[in-house]
N, CA, C and O atoms as a Maestro MAE file, in Angstrom:
{
 s_m_m2io_version
 :::
 2.0.0
}

f_m_ct {
 s_m_title
 :::
 protein
 m_atom[324] {
  # First column is atom index #
  i_m_mmod_type
  r_m_x_coord
  r_m_y_coord
  r_m_z_coord
  i_m_residue_number
  s_m_chain_name
  s_m_pdb_residue_name
  s_m_pdb_atom_name
  i_m_atomic_number
  :::
  1 25 0.822 -1.186 -0.031 1 A "MET " " N  " 7
  2 3 0.002 0.019 0.053 1 A "MET " " CA " 6
  3 2 0.889 1.249 0.008 1 A "MET " " C  " 6
  4 15 1.909 1.284 0.696 1 A "MET " " O  " 8
  5 25 0.537 2.266 -0.782 2 A "TRP " " N  " 7
  6 3 1.214 3.499 -0.922 2 A "TRP " " CA " 6
  7 2 0.253 4.577 -0.312 2 A "TRP " " C  " 6
  8 15 -0.970 4.439 -0.319 2 A "TRP " " O  " 8
  9 25 0.905 5.666 0.219 3 A "TYR " " N  " 7
  10 3 0.041 6.676 0.802 3 A "TYR " " CA " 6
  11 2 0.519 8.074 0.221 3 A "TYR " " C  " 6
  12 15 1.714 8.315 0.044 3 A "TYR " " O  " 8
  13 25 -0.440 8.930 -0.049 4 A "LEU " " N  " 7
  14 3 -0.160 10.286 -0.375 4 A "LEU " " CA " 6
  15 2 -0.487 11.045 0.920 4 A "LEU " " C  " 6
  16 15 -1.503 10.750 1.549 4 A "LEU " " O  " 8
  17 25 0.326 11.994 1.330 5 A "TYR " " N  " 7
  18 3 0.105 12.739 2.556 5 A "TYR " " CA " 6
  19 2 0.341 14.164 2.349 5 A "TYR " " C  " 6
  20 15 1.013 14.558 1.395 5 A "TYR " " O  " 8
  21 25 -0.221 15.011 3.265 6 A "ILE " " N  " 7
  22 3 0.012 16.441 3.169 6 A "ILE " " CA " 6
  23 2 0.282 16.869 4.645 6 A "ILE " " C  " 6
  24 15 -0.427 16.507 5.585 6 A "ILE " " O  " 8
  25 25 1.349 17.654 4.754 7 A "LEU " " N  " 7
  26 3 1.727 18.203 6.085 7 A "LEU " " CA " 6
  27 2 1.510 19.629 6.109 7 A "LEU " " C  " 6
  28 15 1.726 20.294 5.096 7 A "LEU " " O  " 8
  29 25 1.067 20.200 7.274 8 A "ARG " " N  " 7
  30 3 0.972 21.657 7.419 8 A "ARG " " CA " 6
  31 2 2.241 22.040 8.221 8 A "ARG " " C  " 6
  32 15 2.494 21.515 9.306 8 A "ARG " " O  " 8
  33 25 3.005 22.952 7.660 9 A "MET " " N  " 7
  34 3 4.229 23.463 8.264 9 A "MET " " CA " 6
  35 2 3.959 24.569 9.212 9 A "MET " " C  " 6
  36 15 2.876 25.156 9.218 9 A "MET " " O  " 8
  37 25 4.971 24.868 10.041 10 A "ASP " " N  " 7
  38 3 4.852 25.885 11.045 10 A "ASP " " CA " 6
  39 2 4.520 27.253 10.392 10 A "ASP " " C  " 6
  40 15 3.856 28.082 11.013 10 A "ASP " " O  " 8
  41 25 4.965 27.479 9.185 11 A "ASP " " N  " 7
  42 3 4.681 28.857 8.537 11 A "ASP " " CA " 6
  43 2 3.349 28.796 7.851 11 A "ASP " " C  " 6
  44 15 3.026 29.786 7.195 11 A "ASP " " O  " 8
  45 25 2.546 27.793 7.909 12 A "GLY " " N  " 7
  46 3 1.217 27.584 7.334 12 A "GLY " " CA " 6
  47 2 1.273 27.016 5.976 12 A "GLY " " C  " 6
  48 15 0.212 26.750 5.410 12 A "GLY " " O  " 8
  49 25 2.428 26.798 5.383 13 A "SER " " N  " 7
  50 3 2.485 26.208 4.041 13 A "SER " " CA " 6
  51 2 2.174 24.713 4.131 13 A "SER " " C  " 6
  52 15 2.213 24.128 5.214 13 A "SER " " O  " 8
  53 25 1.876 24.121 3.025 14 A "LEU " " N  " 7
  54 3 1.527 22.693 2.910 14 A "LEU " " CA " 6
  55 2 2.583 21.955 2.083 14 A "LEU " " C  " 6
  56 15 3.086 22.446 1.072 14 A "LEU " " O  " 8
  57 25 2.880 20.792 2.554 15 A "TYR " " N  " 7
  58 3 3.870 19.907 1.834 15 A "TYR " " CA " 6
  59 2 3.195 18.603 1.425 15 A "TYR " " C  " 6
  60 15 2.534 17.975 2.251 15 A "TYR " " O  " 8
  61 25 3.340 18.193 0.208 16 A "THR " " N  " 7
  62 3 2.721 16.933 -0.255 16 A "THR " " CA " 6
  63 2 3.807 15.967 -0.590 16 A "THR " " C  " 6
  64 15 4.807 16.327 -1.211 16 A "THR " " O  " 8
  65 25 3.608 14.667 -0.160 17 A "GLY " " N  " 7
  66 3 4.600 13.610 -0.455 17 A "GLY " " CA " 6
  67 2 3.875 12.300 -0.472 17 A "GLY " " C  " 6
  68 15 2.680 12.168 -0.207 17 A "GLY " " O  " 8
  69 25 4.750 11.288 -0.824 18 A "VAL " " N  " 7
  70 3 4.186 9.910 -0.928 18 A "VAL " " CA " 6
  71 2 5.202 8.961 -0.083 18 A "VAL " " C  " 6
  72 15 6.394 9.228 0.066 18 A "VAL " " O  " 8
  73 25 4.571 7.845 0.432 19 A "THR " " N  " 7
  74 3 5.367 6.950 1.173 19 A "THR " " CA " 6
  75 2 4.702 5.589 1.314 19 A "THR " " C  " 6
  76 15 3.519 5.483 0.991 19 A "THR " " O  " 8
  77 25 5.354 4.578 1.756 20 A "THR " " N  " 7
  78 3 4.743 3.371 2.034 20 A "THR " " CA " 6
  79 2 4.459 3.213 3.541 20 A "THR " " C  " 6
  80 15 3.718 2.313 3.937 20 A "THR " " O  " 8
  81 25 5.025 4.056 4.352 21 A "ASP " " N  " 7
  82 3 4.885 4.081 5.822 21 A "ASP " " CA " 6
  83 2 4.732 5.427 6.332 21 A "ASP " " C  " 6
  84 15 5.755 6.074 6.554 21 A "ASP " " O  " 8
  85 25 3.530 5.967 6.559 22 A "ILE " " N  " 7
  86 3 3.334 7.294 7.018 22 A "ILE " " CA " 6
  87 2 4.063 7.580 8.413 22 A "ILE " " C  " 6
  88 15 4.781 8.567 8.572 22 A "ILE " " O  " 8
  89 25 3.834 6.702 9.335 23 A "ASP " " N  " 7
  90 3 4.444 6.870 10.656 23 A "ASP " " CA " 6
  91 2 5.993 7.096 10.558 23 A "ASP " " C  " 6
  92 15 6.541 8.030 11.143 23 A "ASP " " O  " 8
  93 25 6.613 6.259 9.846 24 A "ARG " " N  " 7
  94 3 8.039 6.326 9.661 24 A "ARG " " CA " 6
  95 2 8.410 7.617 9.029 24 A "ARG " " C  " 6
  96 15 9.285 8.339 9.507 24 A "ARG " " O  " 8
  97 25 7.726 7.915 7.922 25 A "ARG " " N  " 7
  98 3 8.019 9.141 7.214 25 A "ARG " " CA " 6
  99 2 7.821 10.451 8.001 25 A "ARG " " C  " 6
  100 15 8.573 11.419 7.889 25 A "ARG " " O  " 8
  101 25 6.766 10.400 8.791 26 A "LEU " " N  " 7
  102 3 6.537 11.565 9.670 26 A "LEU " " CA " 6
  103 2 7.613 11.763 10.637 26 A "LEU " " C  " 6
  104 15 8.109 12.869 10.854 26 A "LEU " " O  " 8
  105 25 8.007 10.567 11.280 27 A "ASP " " N  " 7
  106 3 9.133 10.600 12.255 27 A "ASP " " CA " 6
  107 2 10.451 11.164 11.612 27 A "ASP " " C  " 6
  108 15 11.202 11.917 12.231 27 A "ASP " " O  " 8
  109 25 10.675 10.741 10.317 28 A "GLU " " N  " 7
  110 3 11.840 11.275 9.584 28 A "GLU " " CA " 6
  111 2 11.761 12.802 9.391 28 A "GLU " " C  " 6
  112 15 12.717 13.539 9.629 28 A "GLU " " O  " 8
  113 25 10.575 13.230 8.950 29 A "HIS " " N  " 7
  114 3 10.393 14.744 8.789 29 A "HIS " " CA " 6
  115 2 10.586 15.395 10.116 29 A "HIS " " C  " 6
  116 15 11.344 16.364 10.179 29 A "HIS " " O  " 8
  117 25 9.989 14.968 11.162 30 A "ARG " " N  " 7
  118 3 9.978 15.661 12.458 30 A "ARG " " CA " 6
  119 2 11.427 15.675 13.088 30 A "ARG " " C  " 6
  120 15 11.788 16.573 13.848 30 A "ARG " " O  " 8
  121 25 12.173 14.690 12.744 31 A "SER " " N  " 7
  122 3 13.518 14.607 13.318 31 A "SER " " CA " 6
  123 2 14.590 15.397 12.485 31 A "SER " " C  " 6
  124 15 15.767 15.477 12.838 31 A "SER " " O  " 8
  125 25 14.093 15.959 11.377 32 A "GLY " " N  " 7
  126 3 15.013 16.677 10.528 32 A "GLY " " CA " 6
  127 2 15.641 15.852 9.431 32 A "GLY " " C  " 6
  128 15 16.500 16.378 8.723 32 A "GLY " " O  " 8
  129 25 15.277 14.599 9.236 33 A "GLU " " N  " 7
  130 3 15.919 13.693 8.301 33 A "GLU " " CA " 6
  131 2 15.036 13.672 6.981 33 A "GLU " " C  " 6
  132 15 15.404 12.980 6.032 33 A "GLU " " O  " 8
  133 25 13.908 14.402 6.917 34 A "GLY " " N  " 7
  134 3 13.097 14.398 5.712 34 A "GLY " " CA " 6
  135 2 13.606 15.375 4.721 34 A "GLY " " C  " 6
  136 15 14.801 15.649 4.607 34 A "GLY " " O  " 8
  137 25 12.650 15.893 4.007 35 A "SER " " N  " 7
  138 3 13.040 16.828 2.864 35 A "SER " " CA " 6
  139 2 13.566 18.133 3.405 35 A "SER " " C  " 6
  140 15 13.238 18.531 4.523 35 A "SER " " O  " 8
  141 25 14.366 18.784 2.628 36 A "LYS " " N  " 7
  142 3 14.975 20.088 2.978 36 A "LYS " " CA " 6
  143 2 13.827 21.151 3.276 36 A "LYS " " C  " 6
  144 15 13.901 21.964 4.198 36 A "LYS " " O  " 8
  145 25 12.798 21.058 2.424 37 A "TYR " " N  " 7
  146 3 11.661 22.013 2.566 37 A "TYR " " CA " 6
  147 2 11.016 21.891 4.007 37 A "TYR " " C  " 6
  148 15 10.783 22.890 4.687 37 A "TYR " " O  " 8
  149 25 10.766 20.711 4.393 38 A "VAL " " N  " 7
  150 3 10.144 20.402 5.714 38 A "VAL " " CA " 6
  151 2 11.096 20.769 6.768 38 A "VAL " " C  " 6
  152 15 10.708 21.458 7.712 38 A "VAL " " O  " 8
  153 25 12.299 20.369 6.687 39 A "ARG " " N  " 7
  154 3 13.385 20.607 7.754 39 A "ARG " " CA " 6
  155 2 13.450 22.114 8.059 39 A "ARG " " C  " 6
  156 15 13.632 22.534 9.202 39 A "ARG " " O  " 8
  157 25 13.296 22.895 7.005 40 A "SER " " N  " 7
  158 3 13.455 24.394 7.323 40 A "SER " " CA " 6
  159 2 12.223 25.068 7.796 40 A "SER " " C  " 6
  160 15 12.220 26.275 8.039 40 A "SER " " O  " 8
  161 25 11.053 24.229 7.949 41 A "ARG " " N  " 7
  162 3 9.843 24.817 8.349 41 A "ARG " " CA " 6
  163 2 9.154 24.068 9.510 41 A "ARG " " C  " 6
  164 15 7.948 24.191 9.723 41 A "ARG " " O  " 8
  165 25 9.952 23.302 10.240 42 A "LEU " " N  " 7
  166 3 9.358 22.560 11.399 42 A "LEU " " CA " 6
  167 2 8.830 23.484 12.491 42 A "LEU " " C  " 6
  168 15 9.272 24.627 12.607 42 A "LEU " " O  " 8
  169 25 7.928 23.015 13.255 43 A "PRO " " N  " 7
  170 3 7.322 21.695 13.326 43 A "PRO " " CA " 6
  171 2 6.264 21.570 12.259 43 A "PRO " " C  " 6
  172 15 5.893 22.529 11.583 43 A "PRO " " O  " 8
  173 25 5.782 20.308 12.138 44 A "CYS " " N  " 7
  174 3 4.758 20.010 11.088 44 A "CYS " " CA " 6
  175 2 3.692 19.033 11.667 44 A "CYS " " C  " 6
  176 15 3.943 18.292 12.618 44 A "CYS " " O  " 8
  177 25 2.477 19.076 11.033 45 A "ASP " " N  " 7
  178 3 1.403 18.227 11.456 45 A "ASP " " CA " 6
  179 2 0.848 17.526 10.175 45 A "ASP " " C  " 6
  180 15 0.682 18.151 9.127 45 A "ASP " " O  " 8
  181 25 0.576 16.224 10.308 46 A "LEU " " N  " 7
  182 3 -0.137 15.533 9.233 46 A "LEU " " CA " 6
  183 2 -1.613 15.984 9.201 46 A "LEU " " C  " 6
  184 15 -2.346 15.824 10.177 46 A "LEU " " O  " 8
  185 25 -2.020 16.543 8.065 47 A "VAL " " N  " 7
  186 3 -3.357 17.035 7.909 47 A "VAL " " CA " 6
  187 2 -4.223 16.315 6.933 47 A "VAL " " C  " 6
  188 15 -5.431 16.550 6.878 47 A "VAL " " O  " 8
  189 25 -3.609 15.404 6.127 48 A "TYR " " N  " 7
  190 3 -4.393 14.694 5.079 48 A "TYR " " CA " 6
  191 2 -3.660 13.498 4.650 48 A "TYR " " C  " 6
  192 15 -2.432 13.541 4.580 48 A "TYR " " O  " 8
  193 25 -4.332 12.402 4.347 49 A "LYS " " N  " 7
  194 3 -3.715 11.231 3.739 49 A "LYS " " CA " 6
  195 2 -4.729 10.489 2.924 49 A "LYS " " C  " 6
  196 15 -5.929 10.537 3.192 49 A "LYS " " O  " 8
  197 25 -4.218 9.780 1.892 50 A "GLU " " N  " 7
  198 3 -5.004 8.929 1.003 50 A "GLU " " CA " 6
  199 2 -4.336 7.668 0.815 50 A "GLU " " C  " 6
  200 15 -3.107 7.720 0.782 50 A "GLU " " O  " 8
  201 25 -4.909 6.503 0.681 51 A "GLU " " N  " 7
  202 3 -4.299 5.257 0.370 51 A "GLU " " CA " 6
  203 2 -4.348 5.018 -1.178 51 A "GLU " " C  " 6
  204 15 -5.312 5.348 -1.870 51 A "GLU " " O  " 8
  205 25 -3.250 4.430 -1.641 52 A "HIS " " N  " 7
  206 3 -3.185 4.069 -3.120 52 A "HIS " " CA " 6
  207 2 -2.608 2.689 -3.213 52 A "HIS " " C  " 6
  208 15 -1.725 2.309 -2.444 52 A "HIS " " O  " 8
  209 25 -3.129 1.926 -4.184 53 A "ARG " " N  " 7
  210 3 -2.730 0.516 -4.280 53 A "ARG " " CA " 6
  211 2 -1.337 0.314 -4.747 53 A "ARG " " C  " 6
  212 15 -0.731 -0.720 -4.465 53 A "ARG " " O  " 8
  213 25 -0.769 1.333 -5.501 54 A "ASP " " N  " 7
  214 3 0.588 1.202 -6.031 54 A "ASP " " CA " 6
  215 2 1.284 2.628 -6.140 54 A "ASP " " C  " 6
  216 15 0.653 3.682 -6.065 54 A "ASP " " O  " 8
  217 25 2.612 2.542 -6.319 55 A "MET " " N  " 7
  218 3 3.456 3.750 -6.353 55 A "MET " " CA " 6
  219 2 2.961 4.680 -7.495 55 A "MET " " C  " 6
  220 15 2.888 5.892 -7.294 55 A "MET " " O  " 8
  221 25 2.631 4.152 -8.648 56 A "SER " " N  " 7
  222 3 2.254 4.880 -9.827 56 A "SER " " CA " 6
  223 2 1.063 5.767 -9.545 56 A "SER " " C  " 6
  224 15 1.114 6.958 -9.850 56 A "SER " " O  " 8
  225 25 -0.013 5.237 -8.973 57 A "SER " " N  " 7
  226 3 -1.151 6.043 -8.702 57 A "SER " " CA " 6
  227 2 -0.920 7.080 -7.587 57 A "SER " " C  " 6
  228 15 -1.491 8.170 -7.625 57 A "SER " " O  " 8
  229 25 -0.084 6.738 -6.602 58 A "ALA " " N  " 7
  230 3 0.243 7.753 -5.556 58 A "ALA " " CA " 6
  231 2 0.994 8.912 -6.113 58 A "ALA " " C  " 6
  232 15 0.725 10.055 -5.741 58 A "ALA " " O  " 8
  233 25 2.010 8.642 -7.071 59 A "LEU " " N  " 7
  234 3 2.809 9.639 -7.635 59 A "LEU " " CA " 6
  235 2 2.042 10.513 -8.555 59 A "LEU " " C  " 6
  236 15 2.293 11.717 -8.615 59 A "LEU " " O  " 8
  237 25 1.042 9.914 -9.334 60 A "LYS " " N  " 7
  238 3 0.219 10.707 -10.200 60 A "LYS " " CA " 6
  239 2 -0.670 11.674 -9.392 60 A "LYS " " C  " 6
  240 15 -0.842 12.827 -9.787 60 A "LYS " " O  " 8
  241 25 -1.240 11.202 -8.249 61 A "ARG " " N  " 7
  242 3 -2.055 12.025 -7.458 61 A "ARG " " CA " 6
  243 2 -1.191 13.149 -6.780 61 A "ARG " " C  " 6
  244 15 -1.630 14.293 -6.666 61 A "ARG " " O  " 8
  245 25 0.016 12.790 -6.348 62 A "GLU " " N  " 7
  246 3 0.916 13.788 -5.821 62 A "GLU " " CA " 6
  247 2 1.126 14.853 -6.843 62 A "GLU " " C  " 6
  248 15 1.004 16.029 -6.499 62 A "GLU " " O  " 8
  249 25 1.439 14.535 -8.098 63 A "ALA " " N  " 7
  250 3 1.670 15.583 -9.143 63 A "ALA " " CA " 6
  251 2 0.412 16.418 -9.343 63 A "ALA " " C  " 6
  252 15 0.487 17.635 -9.519 63 A "ALA " " O  " 8
  253 25 -0.745 15.758 -9.316 64 A "GLU " " N  " 7
  254 3 -1.953 16.541 -9.482 64 A "GLU " " CA " 6
  255 2 -2.177 17.599 -8.422 64 A "GLU " " C  " 6
  256 15 -2.433 18.774 -8.688 64 A "GLU " " O  " 8
  257 25 -2.062 17.090 -7.181 65 A "ILE " " N  " 7
  258 3 -2.248 17.997 -6.011 65 A "ILE " " CA " 6
  259 2 -1.199 19.111 -5.963 65 A "ILE " " C  " 6
  260 15 -1.503 20.242 -5.583 65 A "ILE " " O  " 8
  261 25 0.004 18.791 -6.341 66 A "LYS " " N  " 7
  262 3 1.068 19.815 -6.349 66 A "LYS " " CA " 6
  263 2 0.818 20.920 -7.416 66 A "LYS " " C  " 6
  264 15 1.359 22.022 -7.327 66 A "LYS " " O  " 8
  265 25 0.003 20.591 -8.395 67 A "SER " " N  " 7
  266 3 -0.269 21.598 -9.452 67 A "SER " " CA " 6
  267 2 -1.411 22.550 -9.040 67 A "SER " " C  " 6
  268 15 -1.623 23.575 -9.688 67 A "SER " " O  " 8
  269 25 -2.139 22.214 -7.972 68 A "TRP " " N  " 7
  270 3 -3.237 22.949 -7.431 68 A "TRP " " CA " 6
  271 2 -2.812 24.252 -6.748 68 A "TRP " " C  " 6
  272 15 -1.678 24.350 -6.280 68 A "TRP " " O  " 8
  273 25 -3.683 25.242 -6.679 69 A "SER " " N  " 7
  274 3 -3.477 26.403 -5.876 69 A "SER " " CA " 6
  275 2 -3.574 26.118 -4.428 69 A "SER " " C  " 6
  276 15 -4.218 25.140 -4.051 69 A "SER " " O  " 8
  277 25 -2.983 26.897 -3.596 70 A "LYS " " N  " 7
  278 3 -3.048 26.642 -2.133 70 A "LYS " " CA " 6
  279 2 -4.473 26.630 -1.600 70 A "LYS " " C  " 6
  280 15 -4.819 25.880 -0.687 70 A "LYS " " O  " 8
  281 25 -5.322 27.531 -2.235 71 A "ALA " " N  " 7
  282 3 -6.712 27.571 -1.805 71 A "ALA " " CA " 6
  283 2 -7.398 26.232 -2.090 71 A "ALA " " C  " 6
  284 15 -8.220 25.810 -1.277 71 A "ALA " " O  " 8
  285 25 -7.097 25.516 -3.236 72 A "ARG " " N  " 7
  286 3 -7.706 24.330 -3.535 72 A "ARG " " CA " 6
  287 2 -7.157 23.166 -2.580 72 A "ARG " " C  " 6
  288 15 -7.897 22.272 -2.171 72 A "ARG " " O  " 8
  289 25 -5.855 23.250 -2.273 73 A "LYS " " N  " 7
  290 3 -5.304 22.292 -1.401 73 A "LYS " " CA " 6
  291 2 -5.919 22.493 0.062 73 A "LYS " " C  " 6
  292 15 -6.123 21.518 0.786 73 A "LYS " " O  " 8
  293 25 -6.184 23.706 0.435 74 A "GLU " " N  " 7
  294 3 -6.798 23.944 1.736 74 A "GLU " " CA " 6
  295 2 -8.202 23.364 1.794 74 A "GLU " " C  " 6
  296 15 -8.628 22.862 2.834 74 A "GLU " " O  " 8
  297 25 -8.951 23.433 0.630 75 A "GLY " " N  " 7
  298 3 -10.260 22.816 0.538 75 A "GLY " " CA " 6
  299 2 -10.192 21.335 0.730 75 A "GLY " " C  " 6
  300 15 -11.014 20.759 1.443 75 A "GLY " " O  " 8
  301 25 -9.219 20.700 0.100 76 A "LEU " " N  " 7
  302 3 -9.043 19.200 0.334 76 A "LEU " " CA " 6
  303 2 -8.736 18.930 1.785 76 A "LEU " " C  " 6
  304 15 -9.364 18.061 2.389 76 A "LEU " " O  " 8
  305 25 -7.815 19.627 2.353 77 A "VAL " " N  " 7
  306 3 -7.391 19.377 3.685 77 A "VAL " " CA " 6
  307 2 -8.552 19.674 4.658 77 A "VAL " " C  " 6
  308 15 -8.640 18.976 5.668 77 A "VAL " " O  " 8
  309 25 -9.409 20.611 4.444 78 A "SER " " N  " 7
  310 3 -10.453 20.995 5.320 78 A "SER " " CA " 6
  311 2 -11.546 19.866 5.302 78 A "SER " " C  " 6
  312 15 -12.276 19.711 6.281 78 A "SER " " O  " 8
  313 25 -11.646 19.133 4.257 79 A "LYS " " N  " 7
  314 3 -12.614 18.001 4.205 79 A "LYS " " CA " 6
  315 2 -12.325 16.922 5.173 79 A "LYS " " C  " 6
  316 15 -13.217 16.224 5.654 79 A "LYS " " O  " 8
  317 25 -11.015 16.785 5.468 80 A "GLU " " N  " 7
  318 3 -10.467 15.780 6.373 80 A "GLU " " CA " 6
  319 2 -10.843 16.125 7.847 80 A "GLU " " C  " 6
  320 15 -11.166 15.267 8.668 80 A "GLU " " O  " 8
  321 25 -10.772 17.463 8.107 81 A "GLY " " N  " 7
  322 3 -10.882 17.938 9.424 81 A "GLY " " CA " 6
  323 2 -12.252 17.705 10.082 81 A "GLY " " C  " 6
  324 15 -12.456 18.083 11.235 81 A "GLY " " O  " 8
  :::
 }
 m_bond[323] {
  # First column is bond index #
  i_m_from
  i_m_to
  i_m_order
  :::
  1 1 2 1
  2 2 3 1
  3 3 4 2
  4 3 5 1
  5 5 6 1
  6 6 7 1
  7 7 8 2
  8 7 9 1
  9 9 10 1
  10 10 11 1
  11 11 12 2
  12 11 13 1
  13 13 14 1
  14 14 15 1
  15 15 16 2
  16 15 17 1
  17 17 18 1
  18 18 19 1
  19 19 20 2
  20 19 21 1
  21 21 22 1
  22 22 23 1
  23 23 24 2
  24 23 25 1
  25 25 26 1
  26 26 27 1
  27 27 28 2
  28 27 29 1
  29 29 30 1
  30 30 31 1
  31 31 32 2
  32 31 33 1
  33 33 34 1
  34 34 35 1
  35 35 36 2
  36 35 37 1
  37 37 38 1
  38 38 39 1
  39 39 40 2
  40 39 41 1
  41 41 42 1
  42 42 43 1
  43 43 44 2
  44 43 45 1
  45 45 46 1
  46 46 47 1
  47 47 48 2
  48 47 49 1
  49 49 50 1
  50 50 51 1
  51 51 52 2
  52 51 53 1
  53 53 54 1
  54 54 55 1
  55 55 56 2
  56 55 57 1
  57 57 58 1
  58 58 59 1
  59 59 60 2
  60 59 61 1
  61 61 62 1
  62 62 63 1
  63 63 64 2
  64 63 65 1
  65 65 66 1
  66 66 67 1
  67 67 68 2
  68 67 69 1
  69 69 70 1
  70 70 71 1
  71 71 72 2
  72 71 73 1
  73 73 74 1
  74 74 75 1
  75 75 76 2
  76 75 77 1
  77 77 78 1
  78 78 79 1
  79 79 80 2
  80 79 81 1
  81 81 82 1
  82 82 83 1
  83 83 84 2
  84 83 85 1
  85 85 86 1
  86 86 87 1
  87 87 88 2
  88 87 89 1
  89 89 90 1
  90 90 91 1
  91 91 92 2
  92 91 93 1
  93 93 94 1
  94 94 95 1
  95 95 96 2
  96 95 97 1
  97 97 98 1
  98 98 99 1
  99 99 100 2
  100 99 101 1
  101 101 102 1
  102 102 103 1
  103 103 104 2
  104 103 105 1
  105 105 106 1
  106 106 107 1
  107 107 108 2
  108 107 109 1
  109 109 110 1
  110 110 111 1
  111 111 112 2
  112 111 113 1
  113 113 114 1
  114 114 115 1
  115 115 116 2
  116 115 117 1
  117 117 118 1
  118 118 119 1
  119 119 120 2
  120 119 121 1
  121 121 122 1
  122 122 123 1
  123 123 124 2
  124 123 125 1
  125 125 126 1
  126 126 127 1
  127 127 128 2
  128 127 129 1
  129 129 130 1
  130 130 131 1
  131 131 132 2
  132 131 133 1
  133 133 134 1
  134 134 135 1
  135 135 136 2
  136 135 137 1
  137 137 138 1
  138 138 139 1
  139 139 140 2
  140 139 141 1
  141 141 142 1
  142 142 143 1
  143 143 144 2
  144 143 145 1
  145 145 146 1
  146 146 147 1
  147 147 148 2
  148 147 149 1
  149 149 150 1
  150 150 151 1
  151 151 152 2
  152 151 153 1
  153 153 154 1
  154 154 155 1
  155 155 156 2
  156 155 157 1
  157 157 158 1
  158 158 159 1
  159 159 160 2
  160 159 161 1
  161 161 162 1
  162 162 163 1
  163 163 164 2
  164 163 165 1
  165 165 166 1
  166 166 167 1
  167 167 168 2
  168 167 169 1
  169 169 170 1
  170 170 171 1
  171 171 172 2
  172 171 173 1
  173 173 174 1
  174 174 175 1
  175 175 176 2
  176 175 177 1
  177 177 178 1
  178 178 179 1
  179 179 180 2
  180 179 181 1
  181 181 182 1
  182 182 183 1
  183 183 184 2
  184 183 185 1
  185 185 186 1
  186 186 187 1
  187 187 188 2
  188 187 189 1
  189 189 190 1
  190 190 191 1
  191 191 192 2
  192 191 193 1
  193 193 194 1
  194 194 195 1
  195 195 196 2
  196 195 197 1
  197 197 198 1
  198 198 199 1
  199 199 200 2
  200 199 201 1
  201 201 202 1
  202 202 203 1
  203 203 204 2
  204 203 205 1
  205 205 206 1
  206 206 207 1
  207 207 208 2
  208 207 209 1
  209 209 210 1
  210 210 211 1
  211 211 212 2
  212 211 213 1
  213 213 214 1
  214 214 215 1
  215 215 216 2
  216 215 217 1
  217 217 218 1
  218 218 219 1
  219 219 220 2
  220 219 221 1
  221 221 222 1
  222 222 223 1
  223 223 224 2
  224 223 225 1
  225 225 226 1
  226 226 227 1
  227 227 228 2
  228 227 229 1
  229 229 230 1
  230 230 231 1
  231 231 232 2
  232 231 233 1
  233 233 234 1
  234 234 235 1
  235 235 236 2
  236 235 237 1
  237 237 238 1
  238 238 239 1
  239 239 240 2
  240 239 241 1
  241 241 242 1
  242 242 243 1
  243 243 244 2
  244 243 245 1
  245 245 246 1
  246 246 247 1
  247 247 248 2
  248 247 249 1
  249 249 250 1
  250 250 251 1
  251 251 252 2
  252 251 253 1
  253 253 254 1
  254 254 255 1
  255 255 256 2
  256 255 257 1
  257 257 258 1
  258 258 259 1
  259 259 260 2
  260 259 261 1
  261 261 262 1
  262 262 263 1
  263 263 264 2
  264 263 265 1
  265 265 266 1
  266 266 267 1
  267 267 268 2
  268 267 269 1
  269 269 270 1
  270 270 271 1
  271 271 272 2
  272 271 273 1
  273 273 274 1
  274 274 275 1
  275 275 276 2
  276 275 277 1
  277 277 278 1
  278 278 279 1
  279 279 280 2
  280 279 281 1
  281 281 282 1
  282 282 283 1
  283 283 284 2
  284 283 285 1
  285 285 286 1
  286 286 287 1
  287 287 288 2
  288 287 289 1
  289 289 290 1
  290 290 291 1
  291 291 292 2
  292 291 293 1
  293 293 294 1
  294 294 295 1
  295 295 296 2
  296 295 297 1
  297 297 298 1
  298 298 299 1
  299 299 300 2
  300 299 301 1
  301 301 302 1
  302 302 303 1
  303 303 304 2
  304 303 305 1
  305 305 306 1
  306 306 307 1
  307 307 308 2
  308 307 309 1
  309 309 310 1
  310 310 311 1
  311 311 312 2
  312 311 313 1
  313 313 314 1
  314 314 315 1
  315 315 316 2
  316 315 317 1
  317 317 318 1
  318 318 319 1
  319 319 320 2
  320 319 321 1
  321 321 322 1
  322 322 323 1
  323 323 324 2
  :::
 }
}
């Protein structure tokens, strides 16, 4: 199983990524071992996730969401809340 996830950063920005293990990846981000973008904007909170059956579909969805405006991403995230 693959997961698409969105993190809210301390500065209010959103970060979108994919992983096979959300808990492990979140621990990596929070410890400063994740992406440079996240590392420079800690702390972060998981605000959205989706399950995908394979890497390809997760990466396609990631690319789709990354192309959206912040307002549209906020709409997606608010549906989870």
